[in-house]
N, C-alpha and C positions, 0 to 999 in steps of 0.2 A: 742395595739401596734401600734406606729405611722407608717404611710405609708410614704415609701420613694419616693420621687418625683425627676425625673431627666429630665432636659429639653431636647429638640431635639438637640441642638447644642452640648450639652454634649454627647449625644448618638453617633452623627456623628463622634466626636473626638475619642470617645473610639472605635468605628469601625474601624476608619483610623488607630488607633494605632495598632490594632491586626489583620490587613489586612494580607492575606497569602503572602508567598514568591513570588509566581508567579505573583500574581497582582501586587506586589511592583516593580517586574522587570519591567513590562510594563509602571508604573508610572515613575520610573526613567529613563527608556529608552526614553519616550516621552520628558522629561526634558533635556536629552542630545542632542535630536534632536533640541529643541528649541535653546539650547545654541549654536549649530551648526551654526544657522542663526544669532542670535542677539548678540552673543559674539565673533563673527569672527573666530570661529574654521575653517571655509571654507578656511582661508588663506593658511591652510598647504598644500591645493592642488596646487595653483600657485607656492608656494615654491618648492614643488615636481617636478614641470615641469621644473622649472628654473634649478635646480640641475641636473635632468636628461639630460636636453638639453647640458649643460656644459659638462658633463662627457660623454655623447654619442659622441659629436663631437671629443673627444680626443681618445676614444676607438674604433671608427667605422671602422679603418682600422686595428684592432688588433683582437678584440673579435671574436671568432669561426673562424679565418683564420689561425692563427700559434699557435704553442705550447706555446710559451712565451707570445704571445698576448692574448691568452685565459685566462692565469693565471693573467696577469696584469689587463686585462679588467674585468675578473671575481671579481678580489679584489675590484677594483673600484665600481662595481654594488653592491657588499655586503656592502660597506661602505655607498653608497647612502640609501639603504634599512635600515640599522642601524640608520643612521642620521634622516631618515624620521620617523621611529617608535619611536626614543627617543623624538623627538620634539612634537609628538601627545599627549603625556600623562605625560610628566615630571612635569607638573605644575597642572593637573586637580584635585588632591586630596588635595595637600597642599593649594590651593587657596581657597577651600571651606571647610577647616578643621572643623571650628566652626560650620557650618551648618550640617555637618556630625555628630558632637558630639551632638548636640542639637536634631536632628532627631532620632539618635541611642537610646537616653534616651527616646524618645516618642514612640518608638516600630519599628524602623526601622532594618530590617535584614541585617548585613554586607554582608553576602552571595549573596542576592537579589542585594544588590547596586553593588558589584563587577561584578556579573552576567550582569547586565545592561551595565556596562562599557565594559565588554567583548564583547557584541553585537554590542554597538556602535563603539568601536575601531576597530572591525573586518570589520564592513561597511567602515570605514573611510581608512583602509588599502587596501581594495578591489578597492576603488576609486583611491587611490595613485598608486597602481599597475597598473592599466589601464592607468592612466596619463603616468607613467614612461615607459611603453611598447609603447605607441603611439608616445611619444616624442623621444624615442631613435631610433625606426624605421624611423621616419621622418628624423632625422639628418643623417641617413646613416648606422646605425648598421644593419649588415646582419644576420638575424636570418635564420638558416636552415629551409627547408621545413618540414622534416619528423621528428616526434618526436618518443620517445621510449615508453612512458606510453601511451600518447595519440597519435592520428594521426598527431597532429600538435606540432612542436617544440616549438613555441611561447606560446601554452598552458601550456606545460609542465614547460617551463621557467617562465610563469606568476604565476604558483602554487608556485614554488619555491621563487620568488620575495615576494609573498603575505605571505608565511610562516616566511621568514626572518624579513620582516617588522613587522609582528604580534608578533612574539616572542620578538623582540626589544620593540615594544609598551608595552607588558606586563612587561617586565623587567623594563622599566621606570615607569610604573604604581606603581611597588613595590617600587621603589626608592622615588616616589611621597607619598606613604603612610609613608615611613620612616622619610623623611623630613617634619619639621614643618613649613618651609616657603618656598616661591617660590625662594627666594634668595639662600636658602641652596641646593634646588634641581637644580638649574642652576649651581651652584658652582660644585655639584658633577658630572654632566653630562660629561664635558669634561674628566675627569679622567676615567669615564666608557667607553668613546669612544676610547680613547687612549688604555685602557687594551684590548678592543675588536680588535682593529687594531694590536697591538703587538703581541698578543698571539693567532692570527688567525691560525698560523701553516702552512700558505700556502706559502705567497710571501717572507716572512721574515725568515731568518735562525735563529733557536733557539737553546739553549744548551739542553742538554739531560734532566736536571731536570725539564724542562718546561712541559714534557710529561704528567705530572699529573695535569697541570693547563689548557692546550689547550682544553680538552674535556669540561671544565666547561664554555667556551665561546660559544656564538651564532655564532660567525664569523667562528668558526672551522668547523662544519657541513654545514654551508653556502658556504664555499670556496669549499668544497668537492663536493657539490651537483652542483654548478655552473660549476666547472671544469669537472665532470662526464657528465653533459648535453652538455657541449662544446666538448665531445670526445678529452679531452686533449691529451691522449696517442697516438692518430692517426693523431694529427694534425703536419705538417711539421715544422722543426725547422729553423730559418732563421738567427739568431744572429751569430752563427759561420760563416755561409757563407757570411753574410755581412761583418764581420771582415776580412775574408780572402780576400774578394773581394776588400777592402780598402788597401790591402797590395800588389796589383798588381804590383806596380813598385819598390817594395823591392828587391834589388839584392842579390842574393845567390851564394857563391864561395865554390867549393868542389873538393876534389881530389879523385879519386877512379881507381881501377885497373880492367883490363879485367876480371880477375879471380872473383873478388868480384861481378862483374855485372852478370857473368855467374851462380855463386853460389846462387845469389839472385833470379835469374829467373828460377832455377832449384828446389828451396826450397818450396814445395807446403804447408808447415806448416805456412808460412808467410801469413797474412791475405791479401786477394786480389791477391796473385800470382796464386793460382790455378784457380780462375775464368779467370785470363788473360791468363793462359796456355791453357784453355779449349775453348778459343775463336777461332771460326771457320773463316778461310780465304777462300773465295770463290775462287777455282781455276778451276772449271768447265767451259769448252768453247765448242762451237758448230761448226760445219762446216760452219755455217752462218757466224761466225767471220773470218773464213778463206776466205771466199769470199769478205768481206768488206776489207780485207788486199790486195786481188787481184786487187780490184777497184781504187787503188792509182794512181795518175798522173804518178809517176814514172814507174810503171808497165805497163801503158798504151803505153809508148814509146816502151817498149820492145815489146808488141804485134803487133805493126805496122812494125817491121822489117821483111825483106824478108830473108828466108833461101837460102843457096846455092844449087848447084846442087849435086846429089850424097850423099846425107846427110840422115841419118835415123832420126826417131822421137826421139831416145836417143841423137843424136848429138844435135838435136834442144834444147832439154831440158838442156843437158850439157853447151850449148852457153848461155842459160838464167840463169843458174846457175853461170857462169863466168862473167857474165855481171855487169858493174858498176851500172846500174840502180837496177839490183836485189840485189847487195850488200846492198844498202841503206834500203831494207826491209827484207834482209835475218835473221836479228836477232828478227824478230817479235815473241814474246814469247807466243801469244795466252792467256795473262792474267795468266800464270802459274808461272811466275817469275822463271822458271826452264830453265837453258842454253841447257839440253839435248832435250828439245821439242821446237824448232823454226822452221819457215818457211824454212830456209836452211836446216836444219837436215832432215826435212820431204821429201824434194826434193833430197837430197843425198840418203835416204833410198830407194826412188823410182827408181833411178838411178842403184842401186847396188842389189836390190831384184830380185830373179831369177823368181819370178811369173810375173814380168813386162818384161821378156826378149822379148817375142815375140811382143809385142806392141811396145817396143823401138826400134825394128829393122825394123818397117814400114818405108818404103822410102817416101822422100818428093821431090817436085821439086823447081826448083828456083823461081817460082811464087808463092810459098806457104809462107804465113807470119806465124808469131808465133801465131797469133790470129787464123788462120786456123787450125794449129794444135791443139790447145786448143778446137777448135770448133769440130775437128774430134774425139777427145776422149770424147766429150760432157761434158767438165769440168763445164761450166755454168749450164747445166741441172742437172748434177750430184749433184752439190753443192745447187742447188735449191731445188732438190727432198729431200737431206738429210741435209737440213740447221739447223734442229732442233735436230740432233743427237749429244749428248753430248760427249765430250772426257775428259780424265783428271778425277780428283777426289778432294775432299776436304782436305784441311791442316789445322792442327791446330798449334797454336802459339808454344805450347809446343815441338811439334815434330822439327819444324824448330830450336828451341833453342838447343835441344838436338844434332841435326846434327851439328849446329855450334860449339857446346862445344866439340864435339869428333873429330874435324878437327885438324889434326897435326900442321898445320901452326898457328891457333888460340891458341893451347896449348903452342906453343913458346913464345906467347906475353901474357900469363897469369898475369906476374908481371909487365907489361907495365902499368904504371900510367898515367892518364890524368886529367888535371885541366881545369874545365869549370866554366864560369861565365854565369848566367842566372838570370832571374826574376821569382817571384811567378806567374806572369800572364803568363810568356812562359810555365812553368810547367803545370799550370791548362789548357792551351790550348793544350798542348801536350797530356795530358791525356784525355781531353774532359770535358767541363764546366757541361754539365748535368750529366756525370758520377761522377765528384768530388762532385757536389751538392747532388746526390743521396747518395753517400758514407757518407758524412758528416752528412747529415740529419737522415740517418738510424742509425749511430752509436751514435749520440747524442740523438735521440730518445729512444734508447736502454738503454743508461745510465741514461735517465731522466724519465724513466717509473715509475709510481706511481699507485700501486694496488688500492688505494682509489679513484683514478680518473677514473677508468674504466667506461666506457658507458654502465653499465648493470642495469636491471630492480632492482636487489637486492640492489645495491648500492644507487640508487636514492630513492627508496621507503624507504630504511632503513634511509637515512638523513631527509627525510620529517618527518618521525615518530619521530626523535630525535628533530626536531624543534617544532613538536605538544607537545611532553613531556616538553620542555621549557615553552611553552605558559601554560600549566596546572600546573606546579610548581610554576611559578611566580603568577598565578591568586591565588593558594592556599595560598602562602606567603603572598600576598596582604591582603587576607581575614584575616588570622590570625593576622597580624599587626594591621588591623583596629579594630579588636575585642578588643584590649587593649586601644582604644582611650579614653575611660571613666577615664582611670588613668592618662591622660594628665592634669597637674595641672595649666595650662595656664587658 
């Protein structure tokens, strides 16, 4: 029987053709790294930096600052990631399709080849993520400090950016497997980008029937994870306030009756009325406030006046009560806004109260001044000693409204109508700018609440897993598609 002879070159070729999958992964990964340098694949990094810089300058005053800014900025960042991922691999398979066909016939495992591309593209996406985060932070995007999954928000956001970019990369890798030429691949890519943009389900309003399409897009979980990381539901809303602020000079004319106003202020079922009625008006005053009232220049003139002979202390106080100088301060209401509790009223009570009778009958001489009388009863000392003693009580807006509504005179004018002209700015100023802004922001935030955008561990990790699933699905589809490359008749 003749001996079969095989030269060493043929043996090496035979061994190379039947090399294991793991070894082939290393070989093809090394080839991809060489192509990164010599076929200028590194150019995707400066392109990513340029795009990130342009987008970052636009969204730096929006992202993570306001509700609408977070949504718009998140949409822009998602589109940057998808764009970067698509350009990474849209041509890598179709440009070497003939080489892949030849090597597959020589023993190349398609699974090993795709796996090497997965590792290489993952490294490329990591570099793009680092470049994107660095550039956006450098141009002024303010990333929050505290993260939810990790201690640092920028790390949480970086993981999201990487997964979005990587999923888009693997999607383009599959498209590159389907397309037979680079021209075909580049023609398909714009339609893929538009599809991702339109059916993201975040920024653009979509009809109900698209609910079956949006889950099939990478941009949908991408938008949700960025909005959730940005704490969309707890960001302030500025669009409505800015619109209202731009209408400050707009004139408003209205006619109302007294009864309509009173009924409005008494109806606690109307949003905002109850909180207004419960607003507390501080009416507490101290004896220190009384002392400040007695230190006025007008009362100093009274204190310097001499009293006449054969007068009592009560006569002196009555003289003070009847003086023109005291008339100027007799209506001092101690911040109560209550006509029954004024400086004049208190003095009247002192002159008529029986408990002060003995003191009021104390005689004074013609050399005595009003100030001497006050010194005699140690008025300054008493006021100083008890200056922190509080008088009066707190009153609520609702109590005042109810008292006014029950007044007989007011009841007679319930049908009286009044026409007023004002501006939006005057109304805002009357209510209070901060109060109006808070009300608008809270109401709009409640109406704009989206459960999918909650800043929760379950939401964020769930969206990350969906993006990982996209990566695996497109990798499997790429492998299956290339397994049929031998049937290509070109």
